[in-house]
N, C-alpha and C positions, 0 to 999 in steps of 0.2 A: 504494498499500500504505500503510493508517496505518500509527501509531507502535507501537501494541499488537502488531499482527501481525508486524512488525518485529521485536520485542522476543523473540518467543516464538521466532522461528528463529535466536535468535542465543546463543551459550552462553558462562559465564561461569566461570572458574577460581576458586575459593576454597580458601584453603589454611587450614585448623583447627588450630593448636597447641594441643594439650593437655597435661595432668597426665600422661596414661600414653602419648599416640601422637600423631603428625603426620599428619595427613589432607589428602590430595587431593582434591576434589572437585568435578566439573562437573557445572552445572546448566544446563538450558535456559530459556528465557523463562516456560514455564510452572510452574517451581518443581519441575521432573521431573529426576531423577538422570540425569545420562547415562553417566558414569564415575568411577570411585571409586579411590583406593589408599591405603595407611596404611602406617607403620613405626612399630612399639614403640621407647619409648623408656624408659632408665633412670632411676629418680631414687637418689640417695645418700643416705644419714644416717651420716656419718663421726663425729658424735658427738649428745648431746643437743641438742635445738633445732635441728641443721642440717640443712637439707634442698636439695639440691643438683643441678643436672644438667650436664652436660659441654656445652660452647658448640658445639664444633664436630661433634659426634654428634649435637646437637641439630640443627644447619643441615644437617648429612648426611642426616636422615631426610626433611627438607622437602623437600630437593632431588631424593632419590629417590622420594620419593610424587608429585613434580610431574613427574619424567621418566616414570614408570611411566604415569601416567594419560594423559599427552598421547602416548604409544606405544600407548597402548589407545586412543584416537579415532582414530587413523589420517588417513585425509583430512580427515575431521570437524574436526579440529583449528585448522582455517582458519576454520571457524565462531565460534571464541573470539574475543571484542572485550575483555574488560575482567579483570583477576585483582583478587582483594581478599584478606584475610589479616585474622582475630581470634587474639588470643595470650592467655594468662593476663596478667592485668593488673597485677598487681603483682611479678611477677619483677624484677631485676635482673640487670646485667652490667656490667663495667668491660673496656674494649677500648682498644687503640692506634690513635688515628683514621688514623695516615699506613698502617700495615701492616694492620690490621683484627685483629691477633693479640689473642685474649682474653687478659686480665690475672687474670680472676678465673673463678670457675664461674659458671654460671646460679644466683642465690640464690634460691631459689621464694618465694612468696608464704607458705608455710606455716612458713618459717623464722624463730625468733625469737631468733637467739644475741646480738641487742644488746639485749633487752627492758628490762634493767636499767640501761640508760644513759639510756634514754628518762625513769625514775622523777624524774630532777630538773626536767623540763619539765610537771610534774603540775600548777604553778601556772598554767601557760598555756593547760592542756589546752581550756577552753573558747573562748578566741582561736582555736586552732589547729581548733577544731571549725567554727568560723561561717566561717574563711577556706575550708579546704580541703572540708569534709564530714564529714571522717572523723577518727575517735577517734585518740586517741593510742595508738599499738598497735604494734608490731615488724612485723606482717605489713605494715604498708606500708613505702614505700622510704627515706623518712629515714635510719631509723636503718643500715638496709642498706649505705647508700654510706658513711654516716660510719665504719663499721666496717670497710671498703673502704679508705680513706684512713688509717686508724687500723692496719690489722693487715696490710695487702698493700704490702711495701716497692716493688714495681714499679708500684703505683697511685700511690704518693707521687711516684716518681719520673716518672713519664710526668705526671703534673700539671707538676711542677717543669719541665719540657720543654717545656710545651705540648703535648704529644701527646695528653692522655687523653681518652678520651671514656667517658661511663657514663650508665646510666638505665636506662627500661624495656627489656627485652628488646625488645619491637617495635621499637625504632630499631636496636638491635643486628641484628635478622634484617634490615631494610630495606637497611642499610648493607650488608650481605654478598651479600643476594638480588638487587638492583636495579643497573642499569649503571653509574648516576651515581652509587652510593656515596653516598647522602644521610646528612645527620645531622637527622634529623627525627622528631618524633614526635607520634602524634594527641595530641587534646586528652581521648580516654576513658584513656588509658594513661599519659598524663601525670599525670592527677587523682588516680592511684594511689600518687603518690610521697610525698603529704604536702606537697609544695613548690609544689602548683600552686594558684591561687585560683578556686576553682568560678565568683566573679561576674565578675572581672576578665580570665578565660580567659587567665590568663598564668603565668610562674613569679614568685612571691611574694618580693620583696626582704627583707621582714620574715622569712620562714621561711627563706630561706635564711642569714640572719644568724644567726637563732635555733639552727640546727642545724649551723652551721659548715660549710656547702657550697659550693662556689665553682660561681660560673653557667656559667663558660667550658667546662667538659666537659659540660653537660647541651644537647640536641639542641633545634633549635629547635623552637616548637609550632605545630603546623595542624592546620587541623578535620579531623575525619575522613574526609570526602569529601575530597579534594583530590588533585591528579596529584604522588605520591611518589617515582617514576620508572616505569623499564622492566624486566619480566623477561622477559629473553633464555631460550628454553629450544629448541636446534635451530634450526630456520629461524624458529620463531616470535618475535616482541618485544609483548607484551602491556602495556600501563598498568595499573599498580597503582594504582587509582583509588578504595578502601577501606581504611583500616587502623584496626581498632579491638578492643576486649577482648571476650572469649569472651561473659561473660554480657550485655554490651549487646547483641551482635548476635544472641543467642539470642531476646531479645523480639520482634526483628521475622522469625523464622521462619513465621509464619502471616499474613503482610500486617500493616497497620495497627495499630498498638498502639491496644486497646480500653481506655478509660477506665475502666471500671467493672469491670476485671478484673486480678486478683494474679498476677503470673508467677513460676513457683518455676523454677529450673533444677537440676539435679542433679548432682554428679559428685563429683569429690575433696571438694569443700566444697558445700553446699545454698545458693542465694541465693535472697531473696523479694523482690520488688520490686511497689511500685506507684507507677504512672505519674500524673506531674502537668504533663506537658505542658512549656510553655516556664517555668513555674512552679519557682523554686528554695525548694523546700518545707526546711523547718529541724523536727527532731524530735531532743529530748535525749537518746534512747539510741540513735537509728538513724542510718543514714549517708544523706547526702544525693548524687546520684551523677548525674553526665553521661552518658548513655548515646549520643547522637549530636549531631554538630553539622556543618550544612550553611551556609557562609558564615556571617551572623551567626545563625540560626535555631539554637537550644539546645533539647534535649530532656532533661528532668531525671525521677528517679525518687526515692522513699524505699526505701533498701535493707535488709534484714537478712543478716546474714552465720553460718552454720552451720559452725563450721571441720571439725567433726568429722562428715563425713558419709559417702561413699565413703571415705575415711581410716581412719574410725571402725571401717567393716567389714573394710577390709584389716588393721587394727590385729588385731582379733578372730581373724580367719583367721590371722595369725602367731601369736597366742599360743597359740590352740588346736591349730594345725598340723591346720585343715579343707581338704580337698584342695579340693571342688567347695561350697564356702558357697554361692555365687550359684546353684548349681543346684538347693540342699534348701530355699533360702531360701523359696520360695514355698509350700512344704507344712509348712515351720515355723511360717509367717505364719498359716497357714488352721486349725492345729492346735494351737498353742499357748497358750491362754488365760490363764495367771497368769504372766508370766515377772518375774524381778526387776526393780528399778529399776535404771537403767544411769546412773549419774555421767559426761558425756560428755565429758572433759576433753582429749581428743584434739586436739593443734594449739593448745590453750587454747579460752578461751570467748572467742565473738564477741559479737555482739547478742544480747540489748538488756543482757547483763552483763559484758560488756568486762574479763574476767579473764585475763591471761598464765597465769598457773600456777593451775591447778584438778586437782582429783584424778581419777584415771580408775580408778572402781571399782565394783562390783555388790553394791547393797543387796538383799538375799534369797536364797534358794536356789535353784537351777534348772542342768541339762543343759546341753550345748551349745546345745541346740536352743533353749531358754527363753533362754538367755544372748544367741542371734542375736537372738530376736525384741527382748528388751530394747535391744539397739544399735539398731536398726531404729526402734523407739519413741521412745526419746532423741532420735533426729533429729525426728520428728516432733514432738513435745514442744519441742523449740527454735523449729520454724518456726512453731508455733501461738505461742510466748511473743512472737517476732517480729511475727505478725499482730495479735494482742491491742495490742501497742504502736503499730502502725499508725493503728489505729484510734481511738488518741485524737487523732491528728493531721486523718485525712484520714475523709471518709464511709465507712461500709460497703461492701464489694466485692460483687456480685452472682455473682460466681464464681472460680473459680481457673484455672491453665491451668498443667500440669504437665509439664516434658520432663527430659530428661538420662536417665543410665543408671539409675538407682534407680528413674526413674517407670514403669519396665516392671514391678514388684512391686505387682500388685493390692491384695495386704495393705496396703502402705505407702497406697496411694492411697485405699482405703477407711477407712482408720483418719484419715486426715487431713480427708477429708470429714467423718467422724462428729464429731470432736472441733472444726472450725472451723464445722461446720453450712451449709457451702456445698458447691455441686455442684462437682465438680472434673472438667476436661475432660483427658483424655490422647489426644494427638495419634497416629496411627499411626507416623510417622516421631518418635521420642525424641530424635534427635541434631540438636539444635536450631541450632547455631551456624554450621555451614555453610551452612544453610540460609537462616537469617536474614540472611549474609552476602552471598549469591546475589542476595536481595530486595533488599537496598541497593544492591548492582553493577547491578542491571536498574533502576535509578532509580526503585524503589518504585511497580512498575506497581498501577492499581486493580483485577486480576484476579490473584490470587495461589494458585490452587485447590490444596486436598488432594488426593493422589491418591485416598483414600478415605477417609470419616469415620472420627474416631478412639472413643474411648470415654468415656462419661460414668458418674463415680462419684455417685450421688447419696446424701445424709447418713441415717444410719440412728439410729436411738436406741441409744447405747451407753453405759449408765450407769455399767459396770465399766470402759472406757477413760477415762471421765471421773474417776471416783475415783482412779484411777491416775495421771494426770497432775495433779489437787492433789495426791497425794502426793511426786510428783516435785517439782513446784514447791517445797514447803516442805522436801523434801530437799534440792534445790539452796541455797535459802537459807540454811538451817542450816549447811552445809558452806561456803558462802562467810561466814557471819560467824566461823567458827573458824577459817579462813583469815586473818581480820582480827586 
């Protein structure tokens, strides 16, 4: 039996820990879903700029999902050969390394509680960007870890006693889920702390000193493809051989990454990535991100981030008390042609603007439907602004592939095609993170077919939309000037 046939007969357990739910999904070696289970998780907003989740509740959501999916498999569970996990990249947590007890909530990547503390490092921001690939912003881990040390007495006490562990949420999850209770973190999640050197592939002593973060509590860094330990579920003992970030995994959902394609994945935030292979490109206003490492082979992308994507629509749903926002959006996108402009400061501006505090406001009149369309268009406009910035550094792409929850909106995809002038491909299965994790677990097989072809959105002439985008750009710049 050749290796490809053998892989197709194997099963792979993926854990996808996202902003709203934890999922356990089993794939076969042909990329087909065999079984799945999920548990919703709660996000707390105790005050402005605070975004948290309960560490023990989140762990329970993963364990329950995994146990359910194993039960669903029945005797097929013995075909499982490996497990992998993808998580939100910039979430951090502190815990007692001896007892495993959480000492803080999980502090979300959306959390900006310590953004004013970072202002003292503005003179070093260029050096920080070159070392980490990241911009100086509270969305990444350094300011959150410093806040924990300064404001949570149990964290400071655990540090003094030599019992503190802290860092990316992925490390906390591995420590609790795996038999060996490892203190490890993959390079993709480590890279989102703003303490990890993207070229050297290790914790950066200069950055640790700059941010006054002790090295000892941080987990050891290992490649994304690594034996992290063993996951025991009932009578099964599965090696966990892949841990990575959600956006990194999503790029591999449909097999080998295509260098002529821009990848967009939408969820709570929206992320736009342009592959650069082993080349670590630098852009003045974009991120340089690691997406996979196997031994000494690293794969990079230029990345743009839109903080207010699904979170902006959730903000609107709560503001307007819209019961079925996502059910009504397709019709509204098809019929509302003159919405107002939306200044999308939900969770602050990411790339290419990088402004922690930015107004959330509508410019112009319109009812609930028009405002909903304006929020969707603001997501598209921010993605296009990032795409235009990318094309200053790299050659123009030939196409865009879009995945994630918001990709199901035809009106979003068509507007994105119209503004970019590029064909947009939307696979049938838009939940890309787990599928990409499974592809990596399967050893990146040469064939990873889609169950059925997706949908192409060809660009059309849309002068009204282009004019609105130009108006939005000018309004954004004027608003930022007033803020300064």
